[in-house]
N, C-alpha and C positions, 0 to 999 in steps of 0.2 A: 738861176743865179750862176750857173756854170760859166766860168770865164770872166766873171765880174768881181768875185771876192771869195773869201774863205768862210766855210760853214763853221759856226761856233756852237750852236745848240738848237734843236728843234727848228724853228723858223727864223733863226737869228744869224745874220751874215755880217761880216766885217769887210768893207770894200774901201780901197784907196783909189779914187777915181779922178781923172782929169775932168774938166768942165764938159768936154765932148762926150766922154764915156758916161758921165752922170746923165746927160741928156738922152743918150742912147738907151740907157737902162730904164729911164722914166718912160720913154716911148714904147719900149718893148713890154714893160709891165702893164702900162695903160691899155695896150692892145689885147692882153690875154686875161686880165682879171675880170671877174664878175662884179661889176661896180655896186650892185645892190647887196652882195653877200661878202665880198672880200674887203680887206683893209690892209694896205701896204703903207708903212711909214718909213721914210728915208730921213735920217737925222745926220746932218753935217755938224760935227762937233767942233770943227775948225782946228786951229793950232792948239797944241797942248797947253801953252801958257796963256791963251786967250780964249777960253771955252765960252762961246756964245752960240748955242745950237740953232740951226735953221732947219725947219721941218717941212718936208714935202709929203703930202698925204694923198693917196689915190684910193678910190673906192668910197667906202662909208665915210661919213662926216667925222672929222677929227676935232677934238677939243682938248686943249692942254689941261692937265690937272692943275687946279688953282691951289696954291698953298696958303693956308690961313692959320692963324694961331688957334690952338685948342686950349680952352680954359677948363681945368678939371676942378 
């Protein structure tokens, strides 16, 4: 992740990327991860006033957590 963003904690990085740098990062990671063992998630949270995350998942299958009501 060196050169792409800031390390926040453990395996969490914050990156501000152009479309081109985003594509470069995906290509780089896709070429070095072990697809059966690793899981990399890139979340584009968009503009601060219009948060609609877009997720790119490399490696293991990603499934979003479904939020459902819990009746107690």
